[in-house]
C-alpha positions in Angstrom: 75.1 24.6 170.6 71.4 24.5 171.0 69.4 27.8 171.8 66.1 28.1 173.7 64.6 31.5 173.2 61.0 32.2 174.2 58.5 35.4 172.6 54.9 35.8 173.1 52.1 36.5 170.9 48.5 36.3 170.9 46.8 34.6 168.3 43.6 35.4 168.7 41.0 37.1 171.2 42.8 34.2 173.9 43.7 31.5 172.0 47.4 30.8 172.7 49.7 29.7 170.6 53.9 28.4 171.8 56.3 29.2 169.7 60.1 28.5 170.0 63.1 28.3 168.3 65.6 25.9 167.8 69.0 26.0 167.0 70.2 22.3 165.5 73.6 23.7 164.5 75.2 23.5 161.4 73.6 22.3 158.3 75.2 19.9 156.4 74.0 19.0 152.9 71.1 20.3 151.6 67.6 21.0 151.6 65.1 20.3 149.8 62.6 23.9 150.7 58.9 23.3 152.4 56.2 26.2 151.9 54.8 28.2 154.4 51.0 26.2 155.3 48.5 27.5 157.2 46.4 25.9 159.4 42.2 25.9 158.5 40.0 28.5 160.1 38.2 28.1 163.1 34.6 28.3 163.8 32.6 32.0 164.3 33.1 33.0 167.8 29.7 33.7 168.9 28.5 37.2 167.8 29.4 39.2 171.1 27.6 43.3 172.3 30.6 44.6 169.7 29.2 43.3 166.9 32.4 42.0 165.2 32.7 38.2 166.1 35.8 36.0 165.1 37.9 33.1 163.8 41.3 32.8 163.1 44.0 30.3 162.5 47.5 29.3 163.1 50.8 28.3 160.7 50.2 24.0 160.3 54.6 24.5 159.3 56.7 27.2 158.8 58.8 27.5 156.0 61.8 25.9 155.6 65.2 25.8 153.8 64.1 29.0 151.6 61.1 28.4 151.0 58.0 31.1 151.1 56.5 32.7 153.7 53.0 32.6 155.0 50.6 35.0 153.2 47.7 36.4 154.7 45.4 36.9 157.6 45.7 35.0 161.2 42.7 36.9 162.3 39.3 37.4 160.3 36.7 39.8 161.5 32.7 39.6 160.7 29.7 42.1 161.4 26.9 40.6 163.4 24.3 40.8 164.8 24.7 41.4 168.8 22.4 39.1 171.4 24.0 41.3 174.4 21.1 40.8 175.9 20.3 37.8 175.1 23.3 35.6 176.1 24.2 34.5 179.0 27.4 35.7 181.2 29.6 33.0 180.1 33.1 33.4 181.5 36.5 32.1 179.6 37.8 29.0 179.1 41.2 27.1 178.2 41.4 23.4 176.7 45.1 21.8 177.7 48.1 23.0 175.9 48.9 20.6 173.2 52.6 18.4 172.7 55.6 20.1 170.9 55.6 20.5 166.6 57.7 18.8 165.2 60.8 21.5 164.9 61.0 22.7 161.3 64.1 22.0 160.3 67.0 19.3 160.9 69.7 21.7 160.8 70.4 25.3 161.6 67.1 27.1 163.9 64.1 26.2 163.9 61.1 26.3 165.9 58.2 24.5 167.4 55.0 25.3 168.7 52.9 24.3 170.7 48.7 25.6 170.9 46.5 26.7 173.8 43.1 27.2 172.3 40.3 28.3 173.9 37.2 26.0 174.6 34.8 28.5 175.4 34.8 31.7 174.3 33.1 34.7 177.1 29.5 35.5 176.4 27.8 38.8 177.9 29.6 40.0 179.9 31.6 37.1 181.2 35.7 36.8 181.8 36.8 38.0 178.2 39.9 35.6 176.9 43.1 37.1 177.1 46.2 34.9 177.9 48.2 36.0 175.8 51.2 33.4 176.5 53.9 31.8 173.6 56.8 30.7 173.9 
């Protein structure tokens, strides 16, 4: 029986990732363990008035068949020199959703994900990225 459950969380200020479990039924035979893999870090955001810029990364591959879980942060902050009075007010803008990834397993319960990255980070007094939808 296939089961689809939807959850929500944000990967970075405004970046959106959808992940949902997929139950493919009982496993037959054995599978090879595959460890979690994290994707590369994004570029640093512009320096906001708070004086802390951010960057993020996402899970590239979830662990399979007893593989090791991910370690390390998905978001980093770094002190920067704010340019509050020099930045134009730019609203956050999102890109389009990517296609769903392959399932993290070939049997049992696994996960699929898709991303909707921030195309333009907000600056100045522009509208912040707030969408935290994730499935």
